[in-house]
C-alpha positions in Angstrom: -66.2 138.1 13.0 -65.9 138.3 16.8 -68.9 139.5 18.5 -68.6 143.0 20.1 -70.3 142.0 23.3 -67.7 139.1 23.7 -64.8 141.5 23.3 -66.3 144.0 25.8 -66.8 141.3 28.3 -63.1 140.3 27.9 -62.2 143.9 28.5 -64.3 144.2 31.6 -62.8 141.0 33.0 -59.2 142.2 32.3 -60.0 145.5 33.9 -62.0 144.2 36.8 -63.5 147.6 37.6 -65.4 146.3 40.5 -62.1 145.9 42.3 -60.9 149.5 41.6 -60.7 151.9 44.5 -63.2 154.8 43.8 -64.2 158.1 45.0 -67.6 159.9 44.5 -68.4 163.6 44.7 -72.0 163.7 43.3 -74.6 161.6 45.1 -77.9 162.7 46.5 -79.1 161.0 49.7 -82.9 161.0 48.8 -82.3 159.5 45.4 -80.0 156.7 46.6 -81.9 154.7 49.2 -81.8 150.9 48.7 -85.1 149.1 48.4 -84.7 147.3 51.8 -84.1 150.7 53.3 -87.1 152.1 51.6 -89.2 149.3 53.1 -87.8 149.9 56.5 -88.5 153.5 56.4 -92.0 153.0 55.0 -92.8 150.6 58.0 -91.5 153.3 60.4 -93.6 156.0 58.8 -96.7 153.7 58.5 -96.7 154.2 54.8 -98.1 151.4 52.5 -95.9 150.3 49.7 -96.0 147.4 47.0 -95.1 144.1 48.5 -93.0 143.0 45.3 -89.5 144.7 44.7 -90.3 144.9 41.0 -93.5 147.0 41.8 -91.6 149.2 44.2 -88.9 149.9 41.8 -91.5 151.2 39.3 -92.2 154.0 41.9 -88.8 155.0 42.9 -86.7 154.5 39.6 -86.6 155.7 36.1 -86.5 153.2 33.3 -85.3 154.4 30.1 -85.7 158.2 29.3 -88.0 161.0 30.5 -88.8 164.2 28.7 -87.1 166.5 31.1 -85.1 166.9 34.2 -88.3 168.0 36.1 -90.0 164.8 35.2 -87.0 162.9 36.5 -87.2 164.8 39.8 -90.9 164.0 40.3 -89.6 160.4 41.4 -88.3 161.9 44.6 -91.9 162.7 45.7 -92.4 159.1 46.8 -89.3 159.1 49.1 -89.9 162.6 50.7 -92.4 161.4 53.3 -90.0 158.7 54.3 -87.4 161.1 55.5 -89.1 163.4 58.0 -87.6 162.0 61.3 -84.3 161.9 63.0 -84.1 158.1 63.1 -85.0 157.9 59.3 -82.4 160.3 58.3 -79.7 158.5 60.3 -80.7 155.2 58.9 -81.0 156.6 55.3 -77.4 158.0 55.3 -76.0 154.9 57.0 -77.6 152.8 54.2 -76.0 155.0 51.5 -72.5 154.8 53.2 -72.9 150.9 53.2 -73.7 151.0 49.4 -70.6 153.1 48.9 -68.5 150.7 50.8 -69.8 147.8 48.5 -68.7 149.9 45.5 -65.1 150.0 46.8 -65.4 153.8 47.5 -62.7 155.3 49.7 -64.4 158.8 50.0 -67.8 160.0 49.2 -69.6 163.4 49.5 -73.3 163.1 50.2 -75.8 165.7 49.0 -78.8 166.5 51.1 -81.5 169.2 50.8 -82.6 169.6 54.3 -85.7 171.7 53.5 -87.3 168.6 52.1 -87.2 167.0 55.6 -89.1 169.6 57.4 -92.7 168.8 56.5 -93.5 167.7 60.0 -91.7 168.6 63.2 -87.9 168.9 62.1 -86.1 172.0 61.7 -83.3 172.2 59.1 -80.7 172.2 61.8 -82.1 169.1 63.3 -82.4 167.3 60.0 -78.6 168.2 59.1 -77.5 167.1 62.5 -79.3 163.8 62.1 -77.6 163.1 58.7 -74.3 164.0 60.3 -74.7 161.5 63.1 -75.7 158.8 60.7 -72.6 159.6 58.6 -70.3 159.4 61.6 -71.6 155.7 62.4 -71.4 154.8 58.8 -67.8 155.9 58.5 -66.8 154.0 61.8 -68.6 150.9 60.8 -67.5 150.8 57.0 -64.0 152.3 57.1 -64.5 155.1 54.4 -64.5 158.9 54.7 -67.8 160.5 54.0 -68.7 164.2 54.1 -71.9 166.2 53.9 -72.8 168.7 51.2 -76.0 170.8 51.9 -78.2 171.6 48.9 -80.3 174.6 48.4 -83.0 174.3 45.8 -82.9 176.9 43.1 -86.7 177.3 43.1 -87.0 178.0 46.8 -87.3 181.8 47.8 -83.8 183.2 48.3 -84.6 184.6 51.7 -85.6 181.1 53.0 -82.3 179.6 51.7 -80.2 182.3 53.3 -82.1 181.6 56.6 -81.4 177.8 56.7 -77.9 178.1 55.4 -77.2 180.5 58.1 -78.6 178.2 60.7 -76.2 175.3 59.8 -73.0 177.4 59.1 -71.1 176.3 62.2 -71.4 172.6 61.6 -68.1 172.1 59.9 -66.5 170.3 62.9 -69.2 167.6 62.6 -68.7 166.9 58.7 -70.5 169.5 56.8 -67.9 170.6 54.0 -69.7 172.5 51.5 -72.8 173.9 49.8 -74.6 173.2 46.4 -77.6 174.3 44.6 -79.7 171.9 42.7 -83.2 171.6 41.3 -85.1 173.6 38.5 -82.2 174.8 36.4 -84.5 175.6 33.3 -86.4 178.3 35.2 -83.9 179.5 37.7 -80.6 180.1 35.7 -77.3 180.8 37.3 -77.4 184.6 36.7 -80.7 184.8 38.8 -79.0 183.2 41.8 -75.9 185.2 41.6 -76.5 187.2 44.8 -77.4 184.1 46.6 -74.2 182.5 45.5 -72.1 185.2 46.7 -73.8 185.2 50.1 -73.4 181.4 50.4 -69.6 181.8 49.6 -69.4 184.3 52.4 -70.3 181.7 54.9 -66.7 180.4 54.3 -67.5 177.0 52.8 -66.5 175.8 49.1 -69.3 175.4 46.6 -70.2 172.9 43.9 -73.0 173.8 41.7 -75.6 172.0 39.3 -75.2 173.6 35.9 -75.4 172.5 32.3 -78.0 169.8 33.1 -80.6 171.5 30.9 -78.9 172.3 27.8 -77.8 175.9 28.7 -73.9 176.1 28.7 -74.3 179.8 29.8 -75.2 178.4 33.2 -71.8 176.6 33.5 -69.9 179.7 32.2 -71.6 182.1 34.7 -70.9 179.6 37.6 -67.3 179.6 36.7 -67.2 183.4 36.6 -68.7 183.5 40.1 -65.6 181.4 41.3 -67.2 178.1 41.6 -64.6 175.3 41.1 -66.8 172.3 40.8 -69.6 171.8 38.5 -72.3 169.1 38.7 -73.1 167.5 35.3 -72.0 170.3 33.0 -73.4 168.3 30.1 -74.2 171.3 27.9 -70.5 171.8 27.4 -70.8 169.2 24.6 -69.8 170.7 21.3 -69.0 174.0 22.9 -65.2 174.5 22.2 -64.7 178.0 23.8 -66.8 177.0 26.9 -64.7 173.8 27.4 -61.5 175.9 27.0 -62.8 178.3 29.6 -63.7 175.4 31.9 -60.2 174.0 31.4 -58.5 177.4 32.1 -60.7 178.0 35.3 -59.0 174.9 36.9 -62.6 173.6 37.7 -63.6 169.8 38.1 -66.6 168.3 36.5 -68.9 165.8 38.3 -70.1 163.6 35.5 -73.3 161.5 35.8 -73.6 159.4 32.7 -76.7 157.3 33.4 -78.9 160.2 34.7 -77.9 162.6 32.0 -79.0 160.1 29.3 -82.2 159.5 31.1 -83.0 163.3 31.5 -81.7 163.8 27.8 -79.4 166.3 29.2 -77.3 164.3 26.6 -79.8 162.9 24.1 -77.3 160.2 23.1 -73.7 159.1 23.8 -72.5 161.1 20.9 -73.8 164.1 22.8 -72.2 163.3 26.1 -69.0 165.4 26.2 -66.6 162.7 27.7 -64.1 162.5 24.8 -64.1 166.3 24.2 -63.3 166.9 27.8 -60.6 164.3 28.0 -58.9 165.5 25.0 -59.0 169.0 26.3 -57.3 168.0 29.6 -60.3 168.9 31.6 -60.6 167.6 35.2 -63.5 165.1 35.2 -64.9 162.7 37.8 -67.5 159.8 37.6 -70.4 159.7 39.8 -73.9 158.1 40.2 -76.1 161.2 40.8 -79.0 159.2 42.2 -78.4 155.6 42.8 -82.1 154.4 43.2 -83.7 156.8 40.7 -81.3 155.7 38.0 -81.0 152.1 39.2 -77.1 152.4 39.1 -74.2 152.3 41.5 -70.6 153.4 40.8 -69.4 149.8 39.6 -72.2 150.1 37.0 -71.0 153.5 36.0 -67.4 152.5 35.5 -68.6 149.5 33.5 -70.5 151.9 31.2 -67.4 154.0 30.8 -65.4 151.1 29.6 -68.1 149.9 27.4 -68.8 153.1 25.7 -65.5 155.1 25.9 -62.9 152.4 26.4 -61.9 154.1 29.6 -58.6 152.5 30.9 -57.3 151.8 34.5 -54.9 154.8 34.2 -57.8 157.0 33.2 -59.8 155.8 36.2 -57.0 156.5 38.4 -56.6 160.1 37.1 -60.2 160.8 37.5 -60.1 159.5 41.1 -57.1 161.8 41.7 -59.1 164.6 40.3 -61.8 163.8 42.7 -59.6 164.0 45.8 -57.9 167.0 44.8 -61.2 168.8 44.3 -63.0 167.5 47.2 -63.9 169.4 50.3 -61.9 167.4 52.8 -59.0 168.8 54.7 -55.6 168.9 53.0 -54.4 166.3 55.5 -57.2 163.9 54.6 -56.5 164.6 51.0 -52.8 163.7 51.4 -53.9 160.4 53.1 -56.4 159.5 50.4 -54.0 160.1 47.6 -51.5 157.8 49.1 -54.1 155.1 49.6 -55.4 155.5 46.0 -52.0 155.2 44.6 -51.3 152.0 46.6 -54.7 150.6 45.5 -53.8 151.2 41.7 -50.2 150.3 41.6 -49.5 151.9 38.4 
């Protein structure tokens, strides 16, 4: 009998996912700093960190599973003090764009929660402008398209979120393309944020929204009812035939994050991850890293996992990337160009 691992290696070699052009819609800045960048930022902030990479990795990455999303998010506490100055933020996002380029990414939307970078002297506006400047430099140097999504945290007082969203609402010309809400889903369900979501939509930007990451499919259904057309994670759709059909009927796009969902037990096993159900239903899905450093992953690794566990084909990867471009928050002109580049890269 031929070893399954040998067969899988042959599949990966034939497909060569590392050479595929890619897009990414769901990637958090503070969860995706390379170890060399963490070292540089720690030196700049005069913060002591372990000398050995293996020891540093233990502080910034999750190995195996954790008991909840909130435990997973505690890892971000180590990085937070490193992202409190303009130079640090510019360097951090530049580092992430370089990682994206190494993955073969044509287009990436980077998520950033600016309130987490205001512990010292920075305002939310200053923090966002710093990230946008770093993004512009990264795009110029690495030849890909990068856009910014600003995250509000679900657990933050609504009045505070309104204030800082309002403060940055005119930054579209510099690369701000949308808003998101992330954080403590279990204690702050979609319904409780409905008025804040409506306010955010009134600012004139499209929205994506973290939902269904904590086992409650109702959060996904309610987000769709509020007109949100992109859902981050949505793992709770697994086994929910009606909710999946509602998702498909809405025309929404799902931002899948396999590794992080298994780590937080949003999906307790591969069998509970809704990939096959969504593909068979005709849902629009995309593949993402979520947090490269925290989950110790990159988009090439994620593609390898989809091949290994689900037998994802080159044709399917092409469709998932088309889904991402069509659902992204870039201009229609940029989308047209990206779709042409993608088609030329895949040559199907």
